[in-house]
PAKE-203002 format. One line per field, with one value per residue: x, y, z of N, C-alpha, C, CB in turn; residue in one letter. Coordinates in pm, whole numbers, plus 32768, in hexadecimal, padded with zeros to 4 digits. Glycine has a CB too. Example, Ala and Ser with C-alpha at 12.3 -4.5 7.8 and 13.67 -1.06 7.14 Angstrom:
n.east	8527_8505
n.north	7DC7_7F1F
n.up	830C_82C4
ca.east	84CE_8557
ca.north	7E3E_7F96
ca.up	830C_82CA
c.east	8528_850A
c.north	7EB6_8003
c.up	830C_8313
cb.east	846B_8580
cb.north	7E41_7FC4
cb.up	8389_823C
resn	A_S
//
This chain:
n.east	5B39_5BE0_5C4C_5D29_5CEA_5CA6_5C1B_5B76_5AC3_5A51_59C5_5911_587F_580C_5771_56C1_5640_55AE_54F0_547A_5400_5338_528F_5248_51B0_50D9_505E_5030_4F3B_4E7A_4EF3_4EF2_4DE4_4D71_4DC4_4DCB_4D8D_4E73_4F5E_5046_51AC_520C_511E_50DF_51BF_51B9_50C9_5108_51E8_5170_50C6_517E_5218_5169_5149_5156_520E_52DD_5335_53B9_548C_553C_55CE_5556_5483_54B7_5429_5494_55AD_56D5_5818_5954_5A67_5BCD_5C79_5DA7_5DF9_5DA6_5C9C_5B44_5A62_5934_5907_5841_56FA_5675_557A_550B_5597_5624_5673_5749_57A3_5811_58D4_590D_599F_598F_58BE_57AA_575C_563F_55E8_54E5_5422_5332_52A4_5241_5174_503F_4FEC_4F0E_4EA8_4F8A_50A3_51B1_52E3_53AA_5498_559A_55B4_55A3_569A_575C_5719_56F3_577D_5883_58BE_590F_59FC_5AA2_5ABD_5A21_594A_5948_5A5B_5B94_5B17_5AB0_59C9_589F_574A_564E_5505_53FA_52D1_51DD_5102_503E_502B_50B2_51A2_525C_529A_530A_53ED_5480_54B7_554B_562B_5694_56D2_5794_5863_58A7_591E_5A46_5AD8_5A7B_5B22_5B08_5B36_5ACD_59A3_586A_57E2_56F2_562B_5588_542B_5352_522A_515B_5226_531C_5475_55D4_573E_585F_59BD_5AB6_5BDB_5C69_5CF4_5DBB_5E1B_5DA7_5CA4_5B41_5A10_58DA_578C_5661_5507_53C7_528D_513B_5032_4F3C_4F1E_4F10_4E1C_4D6F_4D9A_4D35_4C28
n.north	10C8_0F92_0EB0_0DA6_0C5D_0C81_0BDE_0B57_0C21_0C51_0B5F_0B76_0C5D_0C03_0B2A_0BB4_0C58_0B9C_0B4A_0C3D_0C7E_0BBD_0C26_0D13_0CAE_0C55_0D42_0DD4_0DC3_0E46_0F3D_0FA2_0FAB_1095_115B_122C_11E3_1223_124C_1328_130D_1354_134A_1239_11CF_124B_11E4_10D7_10C6_111F_1049_0F78_0FCC_0FA4_0E99_0D6B_0C9F_0D16_0DCA_0D25_0CD8_0DAC_0EEA_0FDC_1062_114D_1260_1323_1342_13E7_13BF_1413_14D2_1509_162F_16DE_1784_1701_1719_16AB_1655_1644_1534_150E_1484_1355_1277_11A2_112A_102A_100D_0F6F_0F97_10A4_110F_11E4_11C2_10C4_1019_0F9A_0FEF_104C_10A9_113C_1128_118D_10C9_1088_114E_11E7_12E8_13C2_12F3_127D_11A9_11C6_113C_1181_110B_1165_1239_11A8_112C_1203_12C2_122D_111F_117E_1228_1188_112B_120D_1234_12EB_1285_1180_1183_10EA_0FFE_0EAB_0E55_0EB2_0F16_0F10_0F77_0F43_0FD7_0F54_0FDF_0FAA_0E9B_0DF0_0D33_0C99_0D39_0E14_0D9C_0D55_0E50_0ECA_0E20_0E5C_0F6A_0F58_0EC8_0F80_1053_10B1_1129_109E_0FCC_0EAD_0D79_0C7E_0BCC_0C45_0B64_0A71_0A63_099A_09B4_0A62_0A0F_0AE7_0B90_0BD9_0B9C_0BF9_0C00_0CD6_0D12_0E00_0EC6_0FB9_110B_1116_101A_0F58_0E5F_0E5D_0DC6_0DD2_0DA8_0D5E_0DA2_0D73_0DF6_0DC2_0E97_0E4A_0D37_0D4C_0DCF_0D0C_0C3E_0CB1_0CBE
n.up	37D3_37F4_38EF_391F_3895_374B_3694_3740_3787_368D_366A_373F_36F4_3603_365C_3704_3645_35B0_3672_36AD_35BA_35B9_3679_35FD_352A_35C5_3624_3542_3497_3539_3556_344B_3417_3474_33CF_32A3_313F_30A8_3164_320F_3239_333D_33CE_33C9_344E_354C_35B9_35B6_3664_3750_3790_37A6_387F_394B_3954_3A02_39DB_3944_3A03_3AAE_3A14_39E1_3A49_39F5_38F1_3805_375B_364C_3691_36F7_36AE_3744_36D0_36E4_3703_3698_3765_3842_3883_386D_3761_3699_35BC_350B_34CA_3525_34BE_3561_368A_374B_3895_3979_3A75_3B4D_3AAE_39AE_38C9_3877_37C2_36FE_35C1_3502_33D1_3320_31F7_3103_2FFA_2EA8_2E79_2E2C_2D56_2CCA_2C30_2BCA_2C06_2CE1_2D1F_2DD8_2E18_2DE6_2E99_2F84_2F80_2F60_3024_30FE_3125_30EC_31BE_3288_3220_3218_331E_33A0_341B_3510_355D_356C_35A7_3564_34E3_343D_33F1_32F6_32AA_31D8_3178_30C8_3009_2F42_2F52_2EA4_2EC5_2E39_2D58_2DDE_2E52_2D6A_2CF7_2DC1_2DC5_2CC7_2CEF_2DB7_2D36_2C77_2CF9_2D3E_2E1A_2EF9_2F2A_2F21_2FBB_2FEF_2F8B_2EF6_2FE7_3022_314D_3244_3231_3311_3367_32C3_3279_3196_3170_3153_3141_3135_310F_314E_3100_31BD_319C_325F_325F_32F7_3316_32E3_332C_3293_32D9_323F_3232_31AE_31C6_318A_3149_30E5_3124_3235_3259_31F5_32AD_3392_3357
ca.east	5BB7_5BD4_5CBF_5D2A_5CE1_5C49_5BC4_5B0F_5A5E_5A09_5967_58A8_582B_57C0_570C_565B_55F4_554C_5484_5437_53A9_52C3_5235_5211_5143_5068_5019_5023_4EB2_4E3B_4F33_4EC7_4D52_4D46_4E03_4D88_4DBA_4EFD_4F94_50CE_5211_520E_50A1_50ED_5226_5189_5066_514C_5238_5115_5098_51F0_5241_5108_5144_5198_5280_5347_5369_5416_54FC_5598_55BB_54F9_5476_54B1_5404_54E9_5621_5744_589D_59AF_5AEE_5C30_5CC2_5E37_5E0E_5D73_5C0C_5AED_5A00_58D7_5930_57CA_568A_5655_54EA_54F6_560F_560F_56DF_574D_57C0_581C_5940_58D5_59F1_5978_5831_578C_5713_55DF_55C5_5468_5403_52BE_52BF_51CB_510F_4FE8_4FCE_4EC6_4E97_500C_50EE_523E_531E_53FC_5509_5615_55B5_55C0_572B_57B0_56F7_56E2_57F1_5901_58D8_595C_5A82_5AEE_5ABC_59C5_5901_598D_5AEC_5BE5_5AC2_5ABD_5948_5835_56D1_55F6_547A_53B0_523F_51AF_507D_4FDB_5028_50FA_5226_52B6_52C7_5363_546C_54CB_54E6_55B7_56A0_56CD_570C_580E_58CC_58CC_5956_5ACC_5B07_5A52_5B92_5AC8_5B92_5A7D_5914_5801_57CF_566F_561E_5507_53BB_530C_519D_5147_5298_5386_54F3_5653_57AF_58D0_5A34_5AFA_5C5B_5C69_5D73_5E1E_5E49_5D55_5C2D_5AC1_59A2_5857_571E_55F2_5483_535E_520A_50D2_4FB9_4EC6_4F11_4EE6_4D8D_4D2C_4DA1_4CDB_4B9E
ca.north	107E_0F11_0E80_0D14_0C0F_0CBF_0B77_0B3D_0C89_0C36_0AF1_0BAA_0CB6_0BB2_0AE0_0C13_0C83_0B32_0B4E_0CBE_0C72_0B70_0C82_0D70_0C64_0C4B_0DC2_0E15_0DD8_0EAC_0FBC_0FD2_0FB8_111D_11BA_123A_118B_1248_128F_135A_12BB_1373_131A_11A8_11B3_1276_1185_1058_10D2_1129_0FC3_0F28_0FF8_0F71_0E08_0D31_0C4F_0D75_0E03_0CC4_0CC3_0E1D_0F58_1041_1076_11DE_129B_1392_1343_1438_1398_1483_14CF_154D_1695_16E6_17CA_16AE_172A_164C_1690_15E3_1500_14F7_1445_12CC_1263_1150_10F0_0FD6_101A_0EFA_0FCA_1135_1137_121A_119F_1036_100F_0F5E_1054_1024_1118_1114_116E_115E_1092_1071_11B4_120C_1377_13E0_1279_1249_116C_11E9_10D3_11C2_10B4_11B5_1281_1140_1115_127A_130A_11CA_10C8_11C8_1268_1128_1121_1283_1232_134C_122C_1106_1198_1080_0F8C_0E4D_0E2D_0F15_0EDB_0F5F_0F49_0F7B_0FD1_0F40_101A_0F6A_0E0B_0DA3_0D1E_0C67_0DAE_0E62_0D53_0D5D_0ED9_0EE1_0DD7_0EAA_0FE5_0F33_0EA3_0FF4_10BF_1081_1153_1041_0F70_0E2E_0D08_0C04_0BDC_0C27_0AD9_0A61_0A31_0958_0A0F_0A57_0A1B_0B36_0BE9_0BA8_0BD2_0BD5_0C44_0CFF_0D35_0E6E_0EF3_1048_114D_10F7_0F91_0EFC_0E2A_0E68_0D75_0E13_0D48_0DA3_0D65_0DB7_0DE2_0DE4_0ED5_0DFF_0CBB_0D74_0DEB_0C8B_0BF3_0CF4_0C97
ca.up	37D8_3836_3938_3924_381B_36EC_365E_37A4_3779_3611_3686_3796_36A5_35A4_36A8_372E_35D1_3593_36D4_369E_3545_35E2_36C0_359A_34EA_3621_3635_34C0_3469_358E_3534_33C8_3411_3499_3374_3221_30D2_3084_31DB_3209_327F_33CB_340B_33DD_34B1_35D0_35EA_35CC_36DF_37C1_37B4_37D1_3904_39AC_3948_3A77_39AF_3921_3A80_3AE9_39B8_39D9_3AA8_39C2_3860_37F6_36DA_3624_36EA_36C3_36DE_3755_3699_3738_36B9_36B6_37E4_38AF_3896_3829_3706_3660_3539_34BB_3510_34FC_34D1_35D9_36C4_37C0_38F6_39D0_3AFB_3B4A_3A54_3933_3856_3858_379F_367C_3575_349B_3379_32DE_317B_30B6_2F76_2E53_2E9B_2DBC_2D4A_2C4F_2BE1_2BA2_2C73_2CF1_2D73_2E3F_2E39_2DE6_2F19_2FE7_2F7D_2F71_309E_3168_3132_30E8_323E_32D6_31E5_3240_33B1_33DB_3474_353C_3559_35A9_35C8_34F5_34AB_3432_33B8_32A0_32A6_3168_3181_303F_3013_2EEA_2F6E_2E40_2EFF_2DD0_2D0B_2E35_2E5C_2CEC_2CE4_2E23_2D94_2C5A_2D26_2DFF_2CD6_2C28_2D4C_2D62_2EA0_2F61_2F44_2F43_2FCD_2FE8_2F7D_2F59_300A_3066_31D5_325B_3249_3391_333E_324A_3262_3141_31A4_3116_317F_30E3_315C_310B_3136_31D6_317B_32C7_324B_3345_32D4_3326_32F7_3294_32D6_31FD_3247_3161_3202_312B_317F_30B6_3172_32BC_3252_31E3_332A_33F1_3334
c.east	5BA5_5C57_5CB8_5D1F_5C78_5BE9_5B55_5A9F_5A0E_599F_58F3_5849_57D2_5751_569D_5603_558A_54D5_5434_53D7_532B_525E_51FB_519F_50C7_5019_4FF9_4F92_4E69_4E72_4EF9_4E31_4D22_4D7C_4DBC_4DC7_4E49_4F3E_5023_512D_520F_5191_50AA_514C_51FB_5129_50A4_519B_51E0_50E6_510A_521B_51E4_5103_5194_5211_52F5_5385_53C9_5494_5565_5578_5550_54F8_545C_548B_545B_555B_5693_57C9_58F8_5A33_5B4B_5C82_5D54_5E52_5DD7_5CDF_5BBF_5A8C_59A7_5907_58B9_5761_566D_55C2_54CB_557E_55E8_5689_56D6_5770_57CC_5889_5907_5924_59E1_58E2_5823_572E_56B7_55B8_5551_544F_5383_52EB_523A_5157_50C2_4FCA_4F8A_4EB5_4F19_5058_517F_527D_536A_5472_558C_5623_55D7_5657_5779_5795_56DB_5761_5874_5921_591F_59EC_5ADA_5AFC_5A77_596C_595B_5A25_5B34_5B91_5ABA_5A3B_58EA_57BF_5684_556B_5433_531B_5209_511B_5017_4FD7_5077_518C_528A_52EE_5329_53EC_54C0_5504_5556_5637_56E4_5712_578D_587F_58FC_590C_59DC_5AFD_5ADB_5AC0_5B5D_5B30_5B4B_59EB_58EC_57E9_574A_5680_5595_549C_5384_527A_5195_51BD_5300_5409_556B_56C1_5816_5944_5A85_5B7E_5C59_5CEF_5DE1_5E5A_5DF9_5CDC_5BB0_5A5B_5921_57ED_56A2_5570_541B_52D6_519F_5059_4F3E_4EB3_4EE7_4E4F_4D3E_4D29_4D41_4C4A_4B82
c.north	0FFE_0EEB_0DE8_0CD6_0C49_0C57_0B53_0BA3_0C78_0BCB_0B22_0C05_0C67_0B66_0B3D_0C3C_0C1C_0B3B_0BD0_0CBB_0C21_0BC8_0CEA_0D2D_0C66_0CCE_0E06_0E28_0E46_0F36_0FF5_0FEB_1046_1186_11BF_11E0_11A4_1292_12C0_1301_12D4_1340_1284_118D_11D9_1210_10FC_105B_10D9_10A0_0F69_0F4B_0FC6_0ED9_0DC6_0CDC_0CAA_0DAF_0DA5_0CB4_0D31_0E85_0FB9_1040_110A_1207_1316_13A7_1391_1407_1412_146B_151D_15AE_169A_1729_177D_16BC_16C2_1697_1620_15B8_14EB_14B0_13BE_12B3_1215_111F_109F_0FE4_0FA6_0F1E_1062_1168_1163_11F2_110D_1021_0FC5_0FBD_1015_10A1_10ED_1169_1134_112C_1082_10CF_11DB_12A1_1391_1368_123B_1214_119A_1183_110D_116C_1102_1202_1220_1129_1193_12C6_12AC_117C_1116_120B_120B_111D_1195_128E_12AC_1302_11B5_1111_112C_1008_0F2F_0E27_0EA5_0ED7_0F41_0F22_0F90_0F69_0FC9_0F67_0FD3_0ED1_0DB5_0D91_0CEE_0CDA_0E00_0E20_0D62_0DE8_0EFB_0E9C_0E24_0F28_0FC9_0F17_0F1B_1065_1094_10B0_10F8_0FDE_0EE8_0DBE_0C83_0C28_0C26_0B90_0AC8_0A31_09F0_09C0_09F8_0A79_0A6E_0B90_0BA3_0BEB_0BA8_0C23_0C6C_0D1F_0D99_0E8F_0F8A_1086_1130_106C_0F2B_0ED0_0E49_0E11_0DC5_0DA7_0D93_0D56_0DB7_0D90_0E13_0E1E_0E83_0D81_0CDA_0D8C_0D69_0C3C_0C2C_0CCD_0C05
c.up	3827_3878_393C_389A_37BC_36B3_36BF_379F_36F8_3629_36DB_374A_3645_35EA_36D6_36B9_35AB_35F1_36CC_3628_3564_362A_3661_354E_3543_3629_35B1_3492_34B7_356E_34B2_33C0_342C_3437_32ED_31B7_30AA_30FA_31C5_3259_3315_3411_3428_3450_353E_360A_3606_364F_375A_37EF_37E3_385E_3972_39B0_39B9_3A51_398D_399F_3AC7_3A95_39BC_3A43_3A78_392A_384A_3768_36C3_3689_36A9_36FC_36E5_370E_36F6_36E2_36E7_373C_385D_38C9_3845_37CD_36CF_35D6_34DC_350C_34D3_351B_3550_3609_373F_381A_3958_3A60_3AED_3AEC_39CE_38B7_382D_3841_371B_3633_350E_344B_3321_3261_313C_302D_2F2B_2E79_2E1E_2DC2_2CC5_2BF5_2BB2_2C1B_2C6F_2D4F_2DE9_2E6B_2E3E_2E69_2F8A_2FF2_2FA4_2FF2_3114_317E_313C_316D_329F_32A3_320F_32D7_33EE_343F_3496_3532_35AA_35D8_354F_34AF_34A8_33EA_3364_32A2_3233_317C_30F2_3037_2FBC_2EFA_2F0D_2E6C_2E96_2D7E_2D5D_2E40_2DDD_2CD6_2D47_2DF6_2D23_2C8E_2D71_2D9C_2C86_2C77_2D85_2DEB_2F12_2F85_2F74_2F48_2FC3_2FD2_2EFE_2F6A_3053_30F6_31E3_3278_32D5_3375_32BE_3228_320C_3169_314F_315E_3117_3142_310C_3150_3143_31AE_31E1_32B6_3298_32F3_3328_32DF_3303_3281_32A7_3215_31FC_319A_31A3_3172_315C_310A_3200_32C0_3246_3262_3390_33D7_3358
cb.east	5C27_5BA9_5CC6_5CBA_5CC0_5C96_5C14_5B4C_5A9F_5A6B_59AF_58E5_5882_581D_574C_569C_5651_558E_54BD_549E_53F5_52EC_527E_527F_516E_5099_506D_506D_4E63_4E50_4FCB_4EEE_4D12_4D74_4E96_4D8C_4D61_4EFE_4F90_50D4_529C_521C_5029_511F_52A6_5145_4FF4_51A9_5292_509C_5052_5265_5248_507D_517A_5135_525B_530F_52F6_53D2_54C9_5593_563F_5520_5403_5537_536C_5497_564F_572F_58DB_59C7_5AF1_5C8E_5C80_5E7F_5DCD_5DBC_5BE1_5AA0_5A47_5849_597A_57EC_560B_56B2_54AE_5495_5677_55F6_56D8_57AF_5845_5835_59A5_58CD_5A82_59AC_57F0_574B_5773_5560_563E_53F2_5479_5255_5309_519D_5152_4F64_504F_4F0B_4E42_505E_50E6_5250_537B_53A6_5513_5617_552B_5578_5756_579B_567E_566F_57F9_58FC_5856_5918_5A78_5AAC_5B4A_596F_587B_595F_5B10_5C33_5A33_5AFD_5908_5866_5676_562D_5431_53DC_5204_51C3_5083_4FFA_4F9D_50F2_521E_526B_524F_5325_5452_5471_5473_558D_5679_565E_56A7_57F5_5899_5855_58F3_5B2F_5AD7_59D7_5BF3_5A5A_5BD8_5A8C_58DF_577F_5843_5617_5631_5511_534C_534A_5148_50CB_52D5_5366_5507_5654_57EF_58AC_5A8A_5AA1_5CD0_5C4C_5D5E_5DDE_5ED8_5D28_5C3B_5A93_5996_584D_5708_560E_5460_5367_51FF_50A8_4FAA_4ED5_4F95_4F31_4D6D_4D70_4E30_4CEB_4B86
cb.north	10D4_0EA5_0EBC_0CE1_0B7C_0D05_0AFB_0B3C_0D14_0C09_0A7D_0BF7_0D18_0B50_0A9C_0C8F_0C9D_0AA7_0B3E_0D2F_0C33_0AFB_0CC7_0D9E_0BD2_0C24_0E1E_0DC6_0D57_0E8B_0FAB_0F70_0F59_113E_1195_12CC_119B_12A1_1230_13E9_12D7_1409_1337_1162_11FC_1300_1176_1038_114D_117F_0F82_0F3A_108F_0FA7_0DDB_0CDD_0BF8_0DE6_0E25_0C3C_0CB6_0E5D_0FA1_10CD_101D_121C_12C0_1412_12B3_14CD_132C_149F_150A_14E5_171F_1731_1853_16CE_17B8_15F6_16DD_161C_147D_14A7_149F_1263_121B_10D8_115F_0F40_10A3_0E96_0F89_1167_10C4_12B0_11BB_0FD8_109D_0ECE_10B5_0FDF_1146_1122_1164_11CE_1009_0FDF_1231_11BA_13CC_144D_1295_12B6_10D4_127B_107C_11E5_1042_1216_12C4_10BC_10E7_12D7_1362_116C_1068_1230_129A_109D_111B_1301_1229_1393_11FC_108F_1224_10BA_0FBC_0DD2_0DB8_0F95_0EA4_0F66_0F64_0F3C_104F_0EAB_10AC_0F8C_0DDD_0DE7_0CB9_0C03_0E05_0E71_0CC0_0D36_0F3B_0EAE_0D4A_0ED1_1028_0EB8_0E39_1027_10E6_10AD_11DE_0FF6_0FAC_0E0C_0D13_0BB0_0C23_0C6B_0AA5_09FE_0AA5_08F2_09FB_0AB7_0A5C_0B8A_0C15_0BC2_0BA6_0BF2_0BEB_0D7A_0CB5_0EEA_0EC5_1064_11E2_1102_0F86_0F3E_0D91_0EFB_0CEC_0E7F_0D05_0DB1_0D5D_0D93_0E2A_0D6A_0F65_0DD9_0C6D_0DF2_0E48_0C3B_0BF4_0D8C_0CAD
cb.up	3815_37D2_39C8_397B_383B_367A_363A_382E_377D_35A1_36CC_380C_3656_355A_3722_376E_355A_359E_3760_368D_34D1_363C_3734_3537_34CD_36AB_368A_345A_3473_3622_3526_335E_3475_3527_3360_31F2_305A_3002_3253_323D_3247_33DF_33B0_335D_348D_35C7_3585_3557_36D8_379C_373D_3770_3909_398C_38BE_3AC7_3935_38C8_3ADE_3AF9_392D_394C_3ABE_39F6_3822_381B_36D5_3617_370B_36E5_3683_37E8_360A_377E_36CC_3648_37DE_392A_386E_388E_3693_3659_354B_343E_350A_3543_3458_35BD_36EA_3798_3941_399B_3B38_3BD5_3A42_393B_3875_38CE_3796_368C_3531_34DA_3322_3341_3118_30A7_2F80_2E5E_2EDC_2DBE_2D57_2C05_2B6C_2B5B_2C6B_2D28_2D20_2EB9_2DD4_2D6F_2F34_2FC1_2EF2_2EFE_3086_3147_30BE_307B_327B_32D3_314D_3209_33E5_336D_3434_34E9_358D_361E_35F4_3526_34FD_33E9_3427_3210_332D_30E6_31CD_3011_2FED_2E59_2F6E_2DB4_2F72_2D75_2CE0_2EC0_2E77_2C76_2CF4_2EB0_2D65_2BF6_2D84_2E58_2C76_2BE5_2DBE_2CFA_2EBC_2F36_2FAC_2EDE_3053_3069_2FF4_2F30_3061_3018_323D_32CF_31DF_33FF_33AF_3259_32E8_30AA_3234_307C_31EA_3089_317F_3107_30DC_326A_3171_3350_3271_33C8_32BE_332B_3342_3225_3362_3165_32DF_30CB_328A_30DC_314B_3020_3172_32EA_31DC_3177_3361_33E9_329D
resn	M_L_I_G_D_V_Q_G_W_V_D_N_F_V_S_F_D_D_R_F_M_E_R_I_V_A_V_W_P_E_C_M_A_V_L_P_E_Q_P_G_E_D_D_I_T_I_N_L_V_D_R_L_A_K_D_I_V_V_R_R_L_C_H_W_V_E_Y_Q_F_E_P_F_G_L_A_A_D_G_S_K_Y_S_K_G_I_I_D_I_A_V_L_F_D_W_D_R_E_R_Y_L_A_Y_E_C_K_R_L_N_V_I_N_G_G_N_R_S_S_L_A_T_V_Y_V_T_Q_G_M_M_R_F_L_T_E_Q_Y_A_E_Q_L_P_V_G_C_M_V_G_Y_V_I_D_G_D_V_H_F_A_L_S_R_I_A_D_A_I_S_G_H_R_P_L_E_L_A_E_G_P_T_P_L_A_A_I_Q_T_I_E_R_F_R_T_V_H_T_R_P_S_G_S_K_I_E_L_R_H_A_L_L_S_K_I_S_A_A_A_E_K_C
//
């Protein structure tokens, strides 16, 4: 929950996301260099968070970077319960209800020589969790990170765009709108109307495993 000027928090979240992505670019080649050709989502995220948590710039930007963060919900009897597990959450202080969520999904996975875009999963099991407020409850910004395993970012972008346009429960209000790339990271934003009537901006970043390997070499 945010207190004060909501637009001010939106601006702060957006500014932080830009700087956080710059640090992800910095640690990405090292992160991917230790992983196999077809790494699992959790393997990528664990290694990424480990390096981000040790990064001196990230340590100055926020209070903590948490892997598999569990936001709390409030039951009718006043007790708290887990609303699920967010892949990465950035906390800015000790307030657990004020965080920037990063939900991570693999894209363009190769199985038996066939490519699966997984764009539908990106939408239904990623983006939708922000719309239902399972993640980022009463918060105005959330983030999606796509791990493009085969390096074909253009294909991933086109399939995600199709999946977004074809899923009406997303209640798309704006976008997809391109954002300025940060080195090898392709980005865009979407804005959605939640059932409560509030808007949430989702910021999307696609990271290529192939470009990370090339940069490392």
